N, C-alpha and C positions, 0 to 999 in steps of 0.2 A: 944172753945179753938182750936186754929190752930194746925193742925198736923205737927209735924217737920219731915223733909224729911232726912232719914238716908242714907247716901252714901254707896254703895257696893264696896268693895275693889276688884280689878282685881285678877282672879284665877292664881296662880302660876303653872307652868308646873311641872307634876310629873317627877321625875327621871326616872322611868320606861318608859314613853312615849318619853322622849329625847333619852333614850338609844335605844329604839326600832327603832326610826327614823335614829339614827346614824348607827345602824346595818344594816338596810334596804340600807341606801345610800352606805355603805362599800361593801354589797353583790352585789348591782347593779353595782358598779364601778368594783369589781373583775370580774363579769360576762361579762361585756362589754370588760374588758381587755382580758379575756379568748377568747371571740369571735373574737377579732381583732387579737389575736395571732394565732388562728386557720385559719383564712382567710390568714394571712401571710405565714404560713408553708404549707397550702394546696391550692397551686394556681390552682390545677386542679378541685377544686370543682365548679360545674355548678352555675351560677347565684350568684356569691359572693356578689352582691350588696345588696341582701336580708338579708344576714347576717350583712353587714355594717349597714343597716337600723335599725336591731335588736340592734346592739351595740349602735347606737345613741339613740334608745329608752331607753335602759337601763341607758345610761348617763343622759337622761333627767329626769328619775325616781330617780336616785341618787341626781340630782340637786334639784328636788322638796322636798326631804326629808331634805336636808341640809337646804334649805330655811325655812322649818317648824321649824327645830331646832333654827334657827336664829331668827324667829318671836317668838318663845317661850321665849327667853331671851330678845328680843328687839321688843316688840309688836308695838311700834310707830315708826318703821324704815320707812323711806320715800321710799326706793327702793325696799322693800320686795313685795309689791303688784305688781309693774310693772314686776318683775322677775317672780312672780307666774303666771301672764298672758302670759308672753312669753313662759314659759315652758310648760303651758297648751295648748298653740297653736302649739307648736312643737310636743307635744304628739298627739294632734289630726292629724296633718299632717302625723305624723309617722303611725299612724293607718290607715289613708287612703291610704297611700303608700303600706303598708303591705296587706291591704285588695284588692287593684287592682292587687297585685302580687300574690294573692292566686292561681288563675287558673294555672299560671306557675309553681308555687311551687308544686301544686298537680299533675302536669304531670312529676315531677321528678321521676326517677326510684326508686322502693322500694328495700328493702333487697333482696327478691328472684331474682328480675331482676338483681340486682348488682352482686349477686352470680352466676347467669347464664352467665352474661358478663364476669365475671372473670374467669369461667370455660372455656368458649370459648377462651378467651385470653390466657389461659394456654395451651389449646390444639393447638392453633396457634403457640405459642412459641415452643412447643414440635415438631410440624410439620416443622417449620423453622429450628430448631436444626438438625432434621433428614435430611432435604434437604441440609443444609450446610455440614452435615458430608458425605452425598452422593456425594455432588459436590467436597469435598476435596478428596474423594476416587477416583472419576472419573478423577480429575485433576492429582492426583498422578499416576494413571494408564497411562493417556495419556502422561505425562512426561517420564514415564518408557518406553513406547512404542517409544516415540520420541528419547530418548536417544539410544534405541536399533536400530531404523531405521537409526539414524545419524551415529552410528558405522558400520551398514551394509552398508550405503552408502559410508562412507569413505574407507571401505575395497574394495567395488566395484570400487571406483574411482582409488584406488591404483592399483587394479589388472588390470583395463582398461589401465591406464597410463603405467604399465609394458608391457601389450600386445602390446600397440601401439608402445612402444620403440623397443620391439623385432620384431614387424612387419616391422618397419621402417628399422631396422638394416638388417632384411632378405632381404627387397626389395633393399637396398643399396648394399649389399654383392651379391646377385643374379644377379642384373643388371650389377654390376661391373664385376663379374667374367664371365658373359655370353658374354662379349665383345670379349674376346680372341678367344674362339671356333668360334663365328660368324665371326670374321676377317679372321679366316683360312678358313672357308667355302666360304666366299665371294671372297677370293683371288684365291682359286682353281676353283670356278665357272667362274671368270673373265678370268682365264687362259684357261679354256676350251671354253669360247666363242671366245677368240682371236685366238686359235690355229684351231678350228674346225668349225668356222663360214663359212657356205657355203659349207663345205666339207661333211657334213651329209645331210641327207634329211630334209625337211621343218619342220617335226614334231620335230626332235631333236633340231634344232634352236628355235622352240617354246618353248620346255621344258626348254632350258637353259635361255631363256628370263624370264619365270616364276620363275626359280630358283633365278635369279639376282634380280627380283622384290621382292620375298619373303625376300631375304637377306636385301634389302634396308628397307622394312617394318619393319622387325625384328630390324634392327639398330635403326631406329626411335622410336620404341615402348620401346626399352631398354633405350634409351636416355630420353624419356619422363618419364619412370618409376623412373629413377635415379633422375631426376630433381623433381619429385613429392615427393620422399622420403627425398629430401634435404630441403623442404620448412621450417620445424621446425627448422632445424640446422641453416639456414641462417636468422632466424628471429631476427632482429636487428632494431627495429623501431626508427625513427627520424622524425623530421618535414621535409617534402618533398614539394617542389614547384610542383604542378601538371602540370604547363605549361612546366617546364623542363622535367619532365618524358614523357609528351606527345611528346615533341620534340624528344626525344631519341628514343621512339617507332616508330615515323614517320620515323626517319633516318634508323632505322634497316629494315623498310619495303619499303624503297625508291624505290626498283626495282618493288615490287608488285604494289605500288601505281601508278608508272608511266605506267606500262605495262596494268594496268586495266582503266587508265584514271580516277581514283578516285579523288574526291574532299573532302578534310577534312577541317572543320571549327571548331572554338571553341569559347566559351565565355571566360570571365576572370575567371580563375580558381583558387581556393583557395589552401591553404596548407592543408596537411593531415598528420596524425601520422601514418607512414607506413615505411617499409623497402624499400629504394629507389629502388633497382634492382628488387624487387618483384612488386612494382607498375608499373614499366616499363613493366614487364612481363604481368601483367593483362592488361594493355592498348594494348600492342602489340597483345595479343591473341583476344581480342575483336575487334580491328581493322582489324586483319587478317581474322576473321570470316565475318565481315561486307563486306570485299572485295571479299572473296571466295564465300560466298552465295548471290551473286548479281542476279539481274533480268537482263532483256534486256537492261535497261538503265545503264549508267555509274554510279558507286557507289557515293552516296552522303552522307557523313558521318559527324555528328555534335557531338561534345564533350561539355557537359555543366556541371553545378553543381547546387545543391540546398542545400543551407546551412541552418541547423536546429540548435536550442539551444544545442541539445545533440549530434548531429552527422552532418557529412558532406557526401552528397550524390553526386557521380559522375555518369554521365550517357552517354552512347555512342548510338546515334540513327542512323539508316541507312534506306535506301529505297530498301532493298533487298527482298528476296522471303518470308520472315516471317516464323513464327513458330505457329503451332497449339497449343493453351495453355493447351491442355491435356498433352503435353509433357514438360510442363514448369519445372517440377522437374526432369524428366528423363535426360534431356540434360546436367545436371551438374554432372552425374555419370561417373565413369571411363570406358573408352573404349565404351561409348554410342554414337551411330550414328543414324541419321534419314534417311540417304541417303547412297546408295552404294558407294564403293570406286571408281568405274568407273566414276560416275557423278561428285562427290565432294571428292578429296583425303584427307587423314588425318588419325589419329590414334584414335580420340575421346577423347583425353586427355586435350585438350585446356581448355574447360570450367571447367572441374574437377580441373585443376591446379588453375584456377581463383578462384573457390570456396574455395579451400583449403587455398590460400593465404589470401583471405579476412577474412575467419573465423579464422584463426591463429592471425589475428590483431583484433579479437573480433567484427567483422563486419558482414554484411549480403550482399548477392547478389541475384538478381531475374531478371526476364525478363517480359516485357509486349510487346505483339506482335499480329498482325493481319496478316493471310496468304495473300501474295500477296501485302502487303502495307508496310512491313518493321518491324524492331524489335528495342526495346530500352532495353538495359542492364543497370541495376542500381547497383552500389557498395556503400554500406553505411559504412563509417568508424567513429567509435566514437570519440568524441573530448576528449581531456585531461581535467582532473578536473579543473585545473587552468584556462582552457580556457572558461569553461561554467560558 
């Protein structure tokens, strides 16, 4: 008697197994979301891609358990097996990636190292705060000192300005008041010379000559000091044509130029910002010196200019006896002379006058010279701001 084949009915999934799969899937999803949130909030974590791989693996685990639940309820689903194969492959790939990253992860600092690094960081922060506090203290001290020095400098400048005004006033009054007694001495000395010239002995005539010469020198000195004290008072800068100022200076020196046989040439000269009468005086003094301190040849004098972006430089070049450059600063002092009055007459005020005039106009003056070959005097006048 043939045996009858009895069919076995498929097993139905238990509620506990399905619930466990759903719980595991939910837990994996929550863990994956927590890892992603942690990576998003802590961007300073080293090697964040390892955590992203872990989140991907947890997502795959959640997907596996969801598929198991679906297969329990739909065992003959056509797409369940391919999904299982894909998730299995992704799980294997994730494991390989994590395994290859294991040496890098092992090199990550541990808790003691992180604590030590944090301790050093706190110490560096404290040192930085101390340094910043010290820097603020030093800056405050420097600002205080700078304010004190500025006040002291302002007081010194005011005192110097007051002293200069008093000195100028004294020089003006003294030179002005000395004229009258000097005029009286000169008049009576001339009277003695006219009445008793030749009536006394030769020594008396010589002494009277010395007295007259001294009176004339004193008159010239008083005149020069008075002019020197007036430089600041006469300071009224304007735009001056240098060629016109040179022509006026040459006209004033026409007698000296003609008697010495001097030749004066010039380039095209620019305009400068200066008081016209004082520029004429500067050129006149420089030309007069070039004529006075000449060598055996007739004076050859050339006046030119060198225009710079910030200043205009005028120069007066001659072929005279020249100057030893060790005296280049001294010659611009008041009453400074390098030669005796018998050799070259003068009071020693000409270059001092030039220096004061140029400096009153915020300029500079200097000399370049070689003994026996001549000298070149330079005067630099700053340009106006709108010109630059």
